N, C-alpha and C positions, 0 to 999 in steps of 0.2 A: 952384271949379275943381278938377278931378281929372285926373290923368294916369295912364296905365297903361304899364308897361314890359314887358308880357307878350311883346310881339314880340321884345324884346331877349333875354329869358330863353329863348325858343324858339330863337332864332338861336344862342345859346351852346350849347344842347343839341345842335343840328344840327351844330355845328362841334366838338363834343366838348371844349368849353372850360368852365372854372369861372370864377366871378366874379373870383377872385383872379388868374387868368391874364390876364383883360382888364385889371384894375387895373394889373398890372405892365407890360403891353405899352403901354398908353396913358398910363401914369404919372399916375393919379388917386388921390386919397386914399381911405382906407377910409370916411371920413365922407361923401364924395360917393357912394360905392357904397351906403352905408347909406341915404342919402336916396332913391336910386332903388328900393331894396328896400322902403322905406316909401311908395313912390309919391308922393314929393315932387318939386318942381321942381328941376332942375339947370340950369347955364348952357348956352347954345347952343354954346359952345366945347367943352364935354364931349361933347355930342351929335355935334358935328363930328368929334371924335377917334374916337368909337365907329364912326361911319359909315365913316371912312377905314380903320380897322383891319379892320372886318368886311365892307368893300366892299358897303355897303347905303345906303339912303336913310332920312331921318328917319321916314317913314311905316312903315318896316319895324321900327323899334325902339320907337316911342312912339305912343300913341293918346290922344286927348282923350276923356274920358267926362263927359258932362253930368251935373251933380249936381242932383237935384230939390230945390227949396226947399220947406221944410215949410209955409211960408205961402202958397205959390202955389195958385191955384184951378185945379182940374182938371175 
């Protein structure tokens, strides 16, 4: 399973915000932000805080990307 937070990074750019600004506003740790930067999963509560702060929906900040299995037949 893979997730992409590209929508979040684009929203931050549009709102002229840096990752550290968002971290401070919603009070999340640098390790949580690092997880998102590495496209790892974070809690739904974190995503809720982000959506509330940026006035957006989950689909605006996160996207599921299907990972191809090496063993799958195509």
